[in-house]
MDAnalysis code that builds the backbone (N, CA, C; Angstrom):
import MDAnalysis as mda
import numpy as np

u = mda.Universe.empty(621, n_residues=207, atom_resindex=np.repeat(np.arange(207), 3), trajectory=True)
u.add_TopologyAttr("name", ["N", "CA", "C"] * 207)
u.add_TopologyAttr("resid", np.arange(1, 208))
u.add_TopologyAttr("resname", ["MET", "GLY", "SER", "PRO", "ALA", "SER", "ILE", "LEU", "SER", "ARG", "GLU", "PRO", "TRP", "ASN", "LYS", "GLY", "LYS", "ILE", "VAL", "GLY", "GLN", "LYS", "ALA", "PRO", "PHE", "LYS", "VAL", "LYS", "ASP", "ILE", "TRP", "ALA", "LEU", "ARG", "VAL", "ARG", "LEU", "GLN", "MET", "GLU", "ASN", "ARG", "VAL", "ARG", "GLU", "LEU", "ALA", "LEU", "PHE", "ASN", "LEU", "GLY", "ILE", "ASP", "SER", "LYS", "LEU", "ARG", "GLY", "CYS", "ASP", "LEU", "VAL", "ALA", "LEU", "LYS", "VAL", "ARG", "ASP", "VAL", "CYS", "HIS", "GLY", "ASP", "ALA", "VAL", "ALA", "SER", "ARG", "ALA", "VAL", "VAL", "MET", "GLN", "HIS", "LYS", "THR", "GLN", "ARG", "PRO", "VAL", "GLN", "PHE", "GLU", "LEU", "THR", "PRO", "VAL", "THR", "ARG", "ASP", "ALA", "VAL", "GLN", "ARG", "TRP", "ILE", "LYS", "GLN", "ALA", "ALA", "LEU", "ARG", "SER", "GLU", "ASP", "PHE", "LEU", "PHE", "PRO", "SER", "ARG", "MET", "HIS", "GLY", "SER", "PRO", "HIS", "LEU", "GLY", "THR", "ARG", "GLN", "TYR", "ALA", "ARG", "ILE", "LEU", "GLU", "ARG", "TRP", "VAL", "GLU", "GLU", "LEU", "GLY", "LEU", "ASP", "PRO", "ALA", "ASP", "TYR", "GLY", "THR", "HIS", "SER", "MET", "ARG", "ARG", "THR", "LYS", "ALA", "THR", "LEU", "ILE", "TYR", "ARG", "ARG", "THR", "LYS", "ASN", "LEU", "ARG", "ALA", "VAL", "GLN", "LEU", "LEU", "LEU", "GLY", "HIS", "SER", "LYS", "LEU", "GLU", "SER", "THR", "VAL", "ARG", "TYR", "LEU", "GLY", "ILE", "GLU", "VAL", "ASP", "ASP", "ALA", "LEU", "GLU", "ILE", "SER", "GLU", "GLN", "THR", "GLU", "ILE"])
u.atoms.positions = np.array([
    [0.841, -1.207, 0.000],
    [0.000, 0.000, 0.000],
    [0.869, 1.247, 0.000],
    [0.394, 2.284, -0.650],
    [1.151, 3.527, -0.680],
    [0.868, 4.357, 0.549],
    [1.550, 5.489, 0.667],
    [1.352, 6.382, 1.798],
    [-0.028, 7.015, 1.696],
    [-0.562, 7.507, 2.847],
    [-1.867, 8.191, 2.822],
    [-1.923, 9.316, 1.809],
    [-0.810, 10.035, 1.668],
    [-0.777, 11.169, 0.738],
    [-0.912, 10.696, -0.698],
    [-0.201, 9.576, -1.018],
    [-0.266, 9.079, -2.401],
    [-1.635, 8.508, -2.718],
    [-2.262, 7.884, -1.699],
    [-3.605, 7.323, -1.899],
    [-4.601, 8.436, -2.169],
    [-4.472, 9.538, -1.368],
    [-5.401, 10.650, -1.535],
    [-5.219, 11.348, -2.874],
    [-3.970, 11.371, -3.370],
    [-3.708, 12.085, -4.618],
    [-3.958, 11.233, -5.860],
    [-4.134, 9.936, -5.646],
    [-4.333, 9.041, -6.788],
    [-5.709, 9.278, -7.399],
    [-5.747, 9.467, -8.695],
    [-7.027, 9.723, -9.360],
    [-7.800, 8.424, -9.557],
    [-9.107, 8.458, -9.422],
    [-9.896, 7.258, -9.701],
    [-9.764, 6.861, -11.170],
    [-9.854, 5.529, -11.424],
    [-9.641, 5.028, -12.787],
    [-10.635, 5.596, -13.776],
    [-11.843, 5.937, -13.294],
    [-12.893, 6.373, -14.214],
    [-13.063, 7.887, -14.270],
    [-12.084, 8.635, -13.721],
    [-12.201, 10.096, -13.768],
    [-12.178, 10.570, -15.223],
    [-13.160, 11.363, -15.574],
    [-13.225, 11.888, -16.933],
    [-13.814, 10.920, -17.945],
    [-14.194, 9.720, -17.490],
    [-14.766, 8.732, -18.399],
    [-16.235, 8.515, -18.065],
    [-16.991, 8.212, -19.088],
    [-18.397, 7.889, -18.875],
    [-18.513, 6.377, -18.760],
    [-19.027, 5.922, -17.632],
    [-19.194, 4.485, -17.443],
    [-20.680, 4.157, -17.429],
    [-20.985, 2.889, -17.609],
    [-22.384, 2.495, -17.643],
    [-22.892, 2.386, -19.066],
    [-24.187, 2.610, -19.240],
    [-24.822, 2.420, -20.530],
    [-24.278, 3.375, -21.589],
    [-24.090, 2.829, -22.784],
    [-23.705, 3.652, -23.924],
    [-24.964, 4.129, -24.639],
    [-24.885, 5.304, -25.206],
    [-26.063, 5.913, -25.831],
    [-26.445, 5.195, -27.126],
    [-27.750, 5.052, -27.387],
    [-28.172, 4.538, -28.694],
    [-28.011, 5.642, -29.738],
    [-27.920, 5.255, -30.991],
    [-27.835, 6.250, -32.061],
    [-29.213, 6.829, -32.350],
    [-29.245, 8.090, -32.751],
    [-30.497, 8.726, -33.161],
    [-30.748, 8.425, -34.627],
    [-31.997, 8.525, -35.033],
    [-32.366, 8.210, -36.414],
    [-31.574, 9.069, -37.402],
    [-31.419, 10.349, -37.085],
    [-30.682, 11.237, -38.002],
    [-29.226, 10.810, -38.141],
    [-28.638, 10.262, -37.065],
    [-27.263, 9.778, -37.119],
    [-27.151, 8.516, -37.966],
    [-28.149, 7.642, -37.854],
    [-28.164, 6.402, -38.635],
    [-28.155, 6.727, -40.125],
    [-29.044, 7.633, -40.522],
    [-29.136, 7.958, -41.946],
    [-27.933, 8.755, -42.426],
    [-27.387, 9.607, -41.580],
    [-26.192, 10.371, -41.958],
    [-25.020, 9.438, -42.238],
    [-24.858, 8.421, -41.388],
    [-23.752, 7.490, -41.583],
    [-24.001, 6.589, -42.791],
    [-25.230, 6.151, -42.970],
    [-25.557, 5.331, -44.145],
    [-25.210, 6.062, -45.442],
    [-25.594, 7.323, -45.516],
    [-25.317, 8.111, -46.718],
    [-23.812, 8.243, -46.934],
    [-23.070, 8.493, -45.860],
    [-21.612, 8.640, -45.966],
    [-20.980, 7.345, -46.476],
    [-21.375, 6.222, -45.890],
    [-20.792, 4.934, -46.280],
    [-21.148, 4.574, -47.715],
    [-22.376, 4.920, -48.126],
    [-22.794, 4.674, -49.509],
    [-22.001, 5.543, -50.479],
    [-21.893, 6.832, -50.170],
    [-21.199, 7.777, -51.049],
    [-19.725, 7.401, -51.216],
    [-19.135, 6.875, -50.144],
    [-17.715, 6.525, -50.177],
    [-17.489, 5.063, -50.572],
    [-18.580, 4.388, -50.941],
    [-18.524, 3.002, -51.414],
    [-17.822, 2.073, -50.417],
    [-18.095, 2.284, -49.151],
    [-17.530, 1.431, -48.095],
    [-18.514, 0.288, -47.840],
    [-18.494, -0.672, -48.765],
    [-19.521, -1.722, -48.838],
    [-19.539, -2.603, -47.594],
    [-18.372, -3.035, -47.148],
    [-18.315, -3.897, -45.959],
    [-18.833, -3.168, -44.733],
    [-18.425, -1.927, -44.559],
    [-18.845, -1.172, -43.379],
    [-20.348, -0.899, -43.396],
    [-20.895, -0.645, -44.577],
    [-22.339, -0.401, -44.670],
    [-23.116, -1.657, -44.292],
    [-22.646, -2.814, -44.764],
    [-23.298, -4.081, -44.412],
    [-23.193, -4.332, -42.910],
    [-22.018, -4.067, -42.345],
    [-21.797, -4.276, -40.915],
    [-22.673, -3.345, -40.082],
    [-22.741, -2.090, -40.484],
    [-23.544, -1.113, -39.747],
    [-25.032, -1.461, -39.807],
    [-25.545, -1.675, -41.011],
    [-26.976, -1.964, -41.161],
    [-27.373, -3.249, -40.439],
    [-26.534, -4.269, -40.562],
    [-26.850, -5.540, -39.909],
    [-26.750, -5.420, -38.395],
    [-25.796, -4.623, -37.925],
    [-25.669, -4.399, -36.486],
    [-26.895, -3.725, -35.902],
    [-27.433, -2.740, -36.621],
    [-28.640, -2.040, -36.172],
    [-29.847, -2.981, -36.207],
    [-30.046, -3.684, -37.324],
    [-31.226, -4.543, -37.478],
    [-31.219, -5.735, -36.533],
    [-30.057, -6.369, -36.388],
    [-29.998, -7.628, -35.636],
    [-30.075, -7.436, -34.128],
    [-29.596, -6.291, -33.643],
    [-29.534, -6.033, -32.201],
    [-28.674, -7.071, -31.487],
    [-27.735, -7.680, -32.208],
    [-26.874, -8.704, -31.621],
    [-25.721, -8.081, -30.841],
    [-25.238, -8.814, -29.840],
    [-24.002, -8.411, -29.181],
    [-22.873, -8.463, -30.205],
    [-21.838, -7.673, -29.963],
    [-20.726, -7.625, -30.899],
    [-20.130, -8.990, -31.202],
    [-19.976, -9.830, -30.164],
    [-19.367, -11.144, -30.357],
    [-20.195, -12.025, -31.284],
    [-21.524, -11.853, -31.259],
    [-22.401, -12.641, -32.133],
    [-22.454, -12.054, -33.537],
    [-22.404, -10.739, -33.640],
    [-22.461, -10.077, -34.941],
    [-21.242, -10.432, -35.792],
    [-20.056, -10.321, -35.209],
    [-18.839, -10.567, -35.988],
    [-18.657, -12.041, -36.338],
    [-19.344, -12.928, -35.614],
    [-19.201, -14.369, -35.858],
    [-20.262, -14.931, -36.811],
    [-21.116, -14.058, -37.353],
    [-22.141, -14.532, -38.287],
    [-21.509, -15.155, -39.527],
    [-22.145, -16.208, -40.022],
    [-21.739, -16.808, -41.288],
    [-22.763, -16.437, -42.349],
    [-22.356, -16.553, -43.593],
    [-23.247, -16.198, -44.699],
    [-24.554, -16.982, -44.593],
    [-24.459, -18.259, -44.265],
    [-25.654, -19.103, -44.196],
    [-26.632, -18.675, -43.095],
    [-26.131, -17.909, -42.113],
    [-27.016, -17.449, -41.032],
    [-28.040, -16.431, -41.524],
    [-27.697, -15.701, -42.593],
    [-28.587, -14.634, -43.056],
    [-29.061, -14.840, -44.499],
    [-28.696, -15.964, -45.086],
    [-29.064, -16.215, -46.480],
    [-29.877, -17.494, -46.637],
    [-30.806, -17.467, -47.580],
    [-31.514, -18.653, -48.046],
    [-31.086, -18.854, -49.493],
    [-30.181, -19.802, -49.693],
    [-29.639, -19.963, -51.036],
    [-28.765, -18.772, -51.373],
    [-29.045, -18.138, -52.505],
    [-28.259, -16.972, -52.932],
    [-28.863, -15.650, -52.466],
    [-30.037, -15.732, -51.862],
    [-30.734, -14.503, -51.462],
    [-30.612, -14.244, -49.967],
    [-30.445, -12.977, -49.604],
    [-30.424, -12.595, -48.191],
    [-31.851, -12.689, -47.654],
    [-32.012, -13.358, -46.532],
    [-33.329, -13.601, -45.955],
    [-33.920, -12.340, -45.329],
    [-35.225, -12.297, -45.238],
    [-35.887, -11.169, -44.576],
    [-35.938, -11.364, -43.065],
    [-35.629, -12.601, -42.625],
    [-35.653, -12.901, -41.192],
    [-34.594, -13.961, -40.897],
    [-33.946, -13.859, -39.761],
    [-32.907, -14.821, -39.399],
    [-33.019, -15.189, -37.924],
    [-32.508, -16.363, -37.587],
    [-32.461, -16.833, -36.201],
    [-31.016, -17.197, -35.881],
    [-30.510, -16.667, -34.782],
    [-29.115, -16.888, -34.398],
    [-29.059, -17.350, -32.943],
    [-28.177, -18.297, -32.654],
    [-27.959, -18.736, -31.274],
    [-26.964, -17.786, -30.621],
    [-27.365, -17.192, -29.512],
    [-26.497, -16.244, -28.822],
    [-25.399, -16.972, -28.044],
    [-24.191, -16.472, -28.171],
    [-23.055, -17.114, -27.503],
    [-23.159, -16.997, -25.982],
    [-23.561, -15.836, -25.488],
    [-23.585, -15.591, -24.046],
    [-24.654, -16.413, -23.339],
    [-25.832, -16.467, -23.908],
    [-26.965, -17.109, -23.235],
    [-27.318, -18.488, -23.782],
    [-26.781, -18.821, -24.943],
    [-27.132, -20.064, -25.630],
    [-28.642, -20.155, -25.882],
    [-29.235, -19.001, -26.081],
    [-30.657, -18.920, -26.426],
    [-30.790, -18.349, -27.836],
    [-31.723, -18.890, -28.633],
    [-31.900, -18.351, -29.981],
    [-32.594, -16.998, -29.945],
    [-32.235, -16.151, -30.885],
    [-32.891, -14.858, -31.014],
    [-33.192, -14.630, -32.495],
    [-34.355, -14.059, -32.756],
    [-34.796, -13.847, -34.140],
    [-34.798, -12.357, -34.455],
    [-34.460, -12.026, -35.695],
    [-34.496, -10.624, -36.091],
    [-34.846, -10.508, -37.564],
    [-35.376, -9.327, -37.903],
    [-35.720, -9.037, -39.292],
    [-34.614, -8.232, -39.950],
    [-34.442, -8.451, -41.243],
    [-33.498, -7.666, -42.018],
    [-34.304, -6.782, -42.960],
    [-34.186, -5.474, -42.791],
    [-34.935, -4.534, -43.611],
    [-34.383, -4.537, -45.039],
    [-35.144, -4.033, -45.999],
    [-34.662, -4.012, -47.389],
    [-33.303, -3.338, -47.568],
    [-33.054, -2.223, -46.851],
    [-31.758, -1.547, -47.003],
    [-30.622, -2.426, -46.493],
    [-30.891, -3.180, -45.442],
    [-29.873, -4.085, -44.905],
    [-29.647, -5.268, -45.837],
    [-30.729, -5.837, -46.348],
    [-30.587, -6.966, -47.273],
    [-29.779, -6.561, -48.504],
    [-30.055, -5.358, -49.010],
    [-29.327, -4.870, -50.188],
    [-27.844, -4.685, -49.881],
    [-27.540, -4.099, -48.715],
    [-26.148, -3.855, -48.338],
    [-25.390, -5.165, -48.135],
    [-26.036, -6.119, -47.473],
    [-25.393, -7.415, -47.222],
    [-25.185, -8.176, -48.529],
    [-26.186, -8.119, -49.421],
    [-26.068, -8.790, -50.717],
    [-24.894, -8.224, -51.517],
    [-24.766, -6.914, -51.519],
    [-23.663, -6.270, -52.240],
    [-22.317, -6.687, -51.664],
    [-22.235, -6.766, -50.330],
    [-20.982, -7.153, -49.692],
    [-20.619, -8.612, -50.010],
    [-21.595, -9.501, -49.941],
    [-21.346, -10.918, -50.239],
    [-20.839, -11.077, -51.669],
    [-21.457, -10.343, -52.581],
    [-21.051, -10.416, -53.991],
    [-19.647, -9.853, -54.185],
    [-19.381, -8.682, -53.582],
    [-18.074, -8.052, -53.749],
    [-16.955, -8.921, -53.180],
    [-17.208, -9.538, -52.003],
    [-16.191, -10.339, -51.332],
    [-16.177, -11.794, -51.812],
    [-17.109, -12.131, -52.708],
    [-17.210, -13.502, -53.247],
    [-17.305, -14.530, -52.122],
    [-18.174, -14.262, -51.172],
    [-18.324, -15.147, -50.018],
    [-19.219, -16.329, -50.343],
    [-18.883, -17.477, -49.760],
    [-19.690, -18.683, -49.918],
    [-20.520, -18.924, -48.665],
    [-21.451, -19.838, -48.748],
    [-22.393, -20.088, -47.667],
    [-21.714, -20.370, -46.333],
    [-20.624, -21.145, -46.350],
    [-19.970, -21.542, -45.102],
    [-18.960, -20.507, -44.602],
    [-18.748, -19.435, -45.355],
    [-17.786, -18.400, -44.957],
    [-18.350, -17.504, -43.862],
    [-17.436, -16.932, -43.081],
    [-17.857, -15.890, -42.145],
    [-18.264, -14.667, -42.960],
    [-19.321, -14.015, -42.503],
    [-19.844, -12.864, -43.236],
    [-18.855, -11.698, -43.240],
    [-18.114, -11.568, -42.152],
    [-17.124, -10.489, -42.059],
    [-15.751, -11.085, -41.739],
    [-15.108, -11.694, -42.750],
    [-13.791, -12.290, -42.510],
    [-12.781, -11.230, -42.100],
    [-11.843, -11.650, -41.256],
    [-10.832, -10.720, -40.775],
    [-9.782, -10.472, -41.842],
    [-9.249, -9.270, -41.835],
    [-8.143, -8.944, -42.724],
    [-6.812, -9.166, -42.021],
    [-6.879, -9.636, -40.779],
    [-5.669, -9.917, -40.005],
    [-5.374, -11.407, -40.061],
    [-4.116, -11.742, -40.269],
    [-3.707, -13.140, -40.370],
    [-3.957, -13.857, -39.048],
    [-4.494, -15.054, -39.134],
    [-4.686, -15.869, -37.936],
    [-6.044, -15.708, -37.283],
    [-6.839, -14.764, -37.734],
    [-8.184, -14.574, -37.183],
    [-9.212, -14.888, -38.269],
    [-10.125, -15.822, -38.006],
    [-11.065, -16.229, -39.056],
    [-12.114, -15.180, -39.400],
    [-12.456, -14.355, -38.438],
    [-13.458, -13.314, -38.700],
    [-13.098, -12.041, -37.956],
    [-13.764, -10.976, -38.309],
    [-13.578, -9.678, -37.654],
    [-13.680, -9.855, -36.145],
    [-12.723, -9.317, -35.411],
    [-12.745, -9.434, -33.953],
    [-13.582, -8.339, -33.316],
    [-13.950, -8.547, -32.075],
    [-14.775, -7.546, -31.382],
    [-14.008, -6.243, -31.176],
    [-12.688, -6.339, -30.990],
    [-11.896, -5.103, -30.833],
    [-11.818, -4.342, -32.155],
    [-11.675, -5.095, -33.248],
    [-11.671, -4.450, -34.568],
    [-13.015, -3.767, -34.820],
    [-14.083, -4.463, -34.464],
    [-15.432, -3.918, -34.610],
    [-15.573, -2.631, -33.794],
    [-15.053, -2.660, -32.574],
    [-15.130, -1.477, -31.707],
    [-14.360, -0.300, -32.307],
    [-13.211, -0.590, -32.929],
    [-12.428, 0.488, -33.550],
    [-13.144, 1.074, -34.765],
    [-13.789, 0.206, -35.543],
    [-14.562, 0.676, -36.699],
    [-15.699, 1.567, -36.226],
    [-16.382, 1.131, -35.158],
    [-17.494, 1.917, -34.629],
    [-17.010, 3.262, -34.097],
    [-15.862, 3.267, -33.453],
    [-15.315, 4.534, -32.932],
    [-15.058, 5.509, -34.080],
    [-14.584, 4.987, -35.199],
    [-14.356, 5.850, -36.368],
    [-15.677, 6.407, -36.895],
    [-16.713, 5.563, -36.914],
    [-18.038, 6.036, -37.351],
    [-18.506, 7.191, -36.468],
    [-18.368, 6.992, -35.164],
    [-18.824, 8.002, -34.192],
    [-18.092, 9.324, -34.419],
    [-16.783, 9.233, -34.627],
    [-15.995, 10.447, -34.867],
    [-16.405, 11.126, -36.167],
    [-16.701, 10.333, -37.197],
    [-17.119, 10.901, -38.481],
    [-18.458, 11.614, -38.370],
    [-19.284, 11.179, -37.433],
    [-20.571, 11.822, -37.203],
    [-20.434, 13.070, -36.329],
    [-19.214, 13.310, -35.819],
    [-18.996, 14.463, -34.959],
    [-19.497, 14.249, -33.544],
    [-19.639, 12.981, -33.145],
    [-20.107, 12.654, -31.803],
    [-18.921, 12.303, -30.911],
    [-19.164, 12.226, -29.614],
    [-18.112, 11.927, -28.648],
    [-17.977, 10.411, -28.496],
    [-16.816, 9.829, -28.846],
    [-16.628, 8.373, -28.729],
    [-16.821, 7.846, -27.313],
    [-16.657, 8.714, -26.306],
    [-16.847, 8.286, -24.919],
    [-18.304, 7.929, -24.632],
    [-19.222, 8.486, -25.433],
    [-20.651, 8.252, -25.208],
    [-21.174, 6.992, -25.907],
    [-20.376, 6.451, -26.834],
    [-20.871, 5.362, -27.678],
    [-19.927, 4.165, -27.662],
    [-20.508, 2.987, -27.865],
    [-19.728, 1.762, -27.937],
    [-20.490, 0.747, -28.773],
    [-19.986, -0.478, -28.833],
    [-20.668, -1.488, -29.649],
    [-22.083, -1.759, -29.147],
    [-22.311, -1.578, -27.844],
    [-23.664, -1.786, -27.319],
    [-24.627, -0.692, -27.771],
    [-24.088, 0.430, -28.262],
    [-24.965, 1.452, -28.845],
    [-25.718, 0.862, -30.032],
    [-25.034, 0.027, -30.802],
    [-25.661, -0.618, -31.960],
    [-26.785, -1.537, -31.501],
    [-26.519, -2.306, -30.477],
    [-27.508, -3.258, -29.955],
    [-28.718, -2.535, -29.358],
    [-28.476, -1.383, -28.758],
    [-29.540, -0.665, -28.066],
    [-30.397, 0.188, -28.998],
    [-29.856, 0.565, -30.161],
    [-30.518, 1.571, -30.996],
    [-31.924, 1.178, -31.402],
    [-32.076, 0.059, -32.088],
    [-33.403, -0.313, -32.587],
    [-34.331, -0.719, -31.445],
    [-33.742, -1.364, -30.418],
    [-34.547, -1.747, -29.260],
    [-35.148, -0.522, -28.588],
    [-34.351, 0.534, -28.472],
    [-34.828, 1.776, -27.852],
    [-35.910, 2.433, -28.706],
    [-35.711, 2.439, -30.025],
    [-36.706, 3.035, -30.927],
    [-38.028, 2.272, -30.862],
    [-37.938, 0.948, -30.831],
    [-39.151, 0.118, -30.758],
    [-39.875, 0.365, -29.441],
    [-39.109, 0.439, -28.355],
    [-39.725, 0.669, -27.052],
    [-40.422, 2.028, -27.001],
    [-39.762, 3.059, -27.541],
    [-40.360, 4.398, -27.514],
    [-41.659, 4.458, -28.308],
    [-41.716, 3.699, -29.400],
    [-42.907, 3.724, -30.249],
    [-44.047, 2.872, -29.692],
    [-43.697, 1.739, -29.060],
    [-44.733, 0.777, -28.667],
    [-44.957, 0.680, -27.163],
    [-43.945, 1.034, -26.367],
    [-43.961, 0.837, -24.906],
    [-44.171, -0.638, -24.555],
    [-43.831, -1.522, -25.469],
    [-44.039, -2.954, -25.259],
    [-42.736, -3.605, -24.808],
    [-42.595, -3.733, -23.493],
    [-41.365, -4.298, -22.937],
    [-41.181, -5.764, -23.302],
    [-42.284, -6.499, -23.322],
    [-42.196, -7.936, -23.625],
    [-41.635, -8.154, -25.026],
    [-42.079, -7.329, -25.961],
    [-41.595, -7.457, -27.339],
    [-40.105, -7.154, -27.415],
    [-39.668, -6.104, -26.718],
    [-38.255, -5.736, -26.733],
    [-37.423, -6.811, -26.048],
    [-37.955, -7.381, -24.969],
    [-37.264, -8.478, -24.280],
    [-37.009, -9.640, -25.238],
    [-38.014, -9.979, -26.024],
    [-37.902, -11.068, -26.999],
    [-36.880, -10.728, -28.080],
    [-36.930, -9.495, -28.571],
    [-36.031, -9.079, -29.642],
    [-34.572, -9.052, -29.199],
    [-34.337, -8.737, -27.937],
    [-32.969, -8.694, -27.420],
    [-32.493, -10.059, -26.938],
    [-33.427, -11.012, -26.808],
    [-33.052, -12.343, -26.347],
    [-32.757, -12.404, -24.863],
    [-33.356, -11.497, -24.085],
    [-33.163, -11.501, -22.639],
    [-34.048, -12.566, -22.001],
    [-33.506, -13.286, -21.020],
    [-34.319, -14.293, -20.326],
    [-35.203, -13.657, -19.255],
    [-34.794, -12.504, -18.730],
    [-35.548, -11.832, -17.681],
    [-35.955, -10.432, -18.119],
    [-37.167, -10.055, -17.773],
    [-37.667, -8.725, -18.104],
    [-36.838, -7.645, -17.415],
    [-36.340, -7.973, -16.196],
    [-35.533, -7.011, -15.452],
    [-34.281, -6.610, -16.245],
    [-33.734, -7.548, -16.996],
    [-32.552, -7.252, -17.804],
    [-32.890, -6.222, -18.878],
    [-34.074, -6.362, -19.472],
    [-34.512, -5.429, -20.506],
    [-34.754, -4.047, -19.915],
    [-35.333, -4.007, -18.721],
    [-35.583, -2.739, -18.030],
    [-34.268, -2.007, -17.798],
    [-33.279, -2.727, -17.274],
    [-31.969, -2.116, -17.014],
    [-31.324, -1.671, -18.319],
    [-31.464, -2.494, -19.337],
    [-30.812, -2.210, -20.616],
    [-31.355, -0.941, -21.259],
    [-32.666, -0.756, -21.138],
    [-33.289, 0.429, -21.719],
    [-33.139, 1.657, -20.825],
    [-32.725, 1.419, -19.572],
    [-32.500, 2.541, -18.660],
    [-33.783, 3.218, -18.228],
    [-34.850, 2.420, -18.027],
    [-36.121, 2.999, -17.585],
    [-36.376, 2.626, -16.128],
    [-37.245, 3.372, -15.499],
    [-37.545, 3.143, -14.090],
    [-38.353, 1.859, -13.922],
    [-38.038, 1.107, -12.881],
    [-38.702, -0.178, -12.657],
    [-40.207, -0.016, -12.479],
    [-40.637, 0.975, -11.706],
    [-42.070, 1.179, -11.478],
    [-42.800, 1.471, -12.787],
    [-42.188, 2.319, -13.615],
    [-42.778, 2.638, -14.914],
    [-42.844, 1.386, -15.784],
    [-41.784, 0.591, -15.710],
    [-41.708, -0.623, -16.526],
    [-42.802, -1.609, -16.152],
    [-43.018, -1.784, -14.854],
    [-44.045, -2.725, -14.402],
    [-45.437, -2.262, -14.820],
    [-45.671, -0.953, -14.719],
    [-46.958, -0.399, -15.127],
    [-47.200, -0.616, -16.610],
    [-46.167, -0.342, -17.415],
    [-46.268, -0.517, -18.869],
    [-46.467, -1.988, -19.204],
    [-45.741, -2.851, -18.505],
    [-45.835, -4.283, -18.751],
    [-47.256, -4.791, -18.507],
    [-47.864, -4.311, -17.426],
    [-49.245, -4.715, -17.106],
    [-50.213, -4.248, -18.190],
    [-49.941, -3.066, -18.735],
    [-50.827, -2.511, -19.759],
    [-50.696, -3.229, -21.101],
    [-49.518, -3.821, -21.344],
    [-49.279, -4.418, -22.675],
    [-49.418, -5.933, -22.666],
    [-49.660, -6.533, -21.507],
    [-49.855, -7.991, -21.484],
    [-51.189, -8.355, -22.122],
    [-51.203, -9.488, -22.809],
    [-52.431, -9.937, -23.485],
    [-53.096, -11.012, -22.633],
])
């Protein structure tokens, strides 16, 4: 242990850092980045961004997707089911037309086959894009949007559509299903809403 003086002068590890939940992206930010990636012909990044928003998957599950997970034959599916690594529970998600188009373009450009990883790594020895690489790509997106990287992380991607759906529907059960949470309390914490409000809304939306 250090002296009392050194202990008192030592700065906390999180000084100046934002800890806890990362902010979801706003709709205007989503479209601004989509336009930028399209204009600059960044095909892989556009597919990664759109699929990250639509799927609401954790980073580890997103980067480990294979072509066959989102394709039926040669066509990108409108709906997919993926087994989550953390929970070993399946989760289902829809792929919007803009996402299907972006993913199709990426598969064609990269000449990917059904058994290939959807986002193969460009680093030797790694079969697919790593979560740290994904985080660095996302940080660049955030900076290009003129936002503060301290406010955003890979979980911002996972939270974005879930937050939008919740705001529009107030249906916690639906969001719980879409995120693949086993407990409603996890969804409440994830969305950052008050427990009392959540229980009231849940009672109103139960069938």
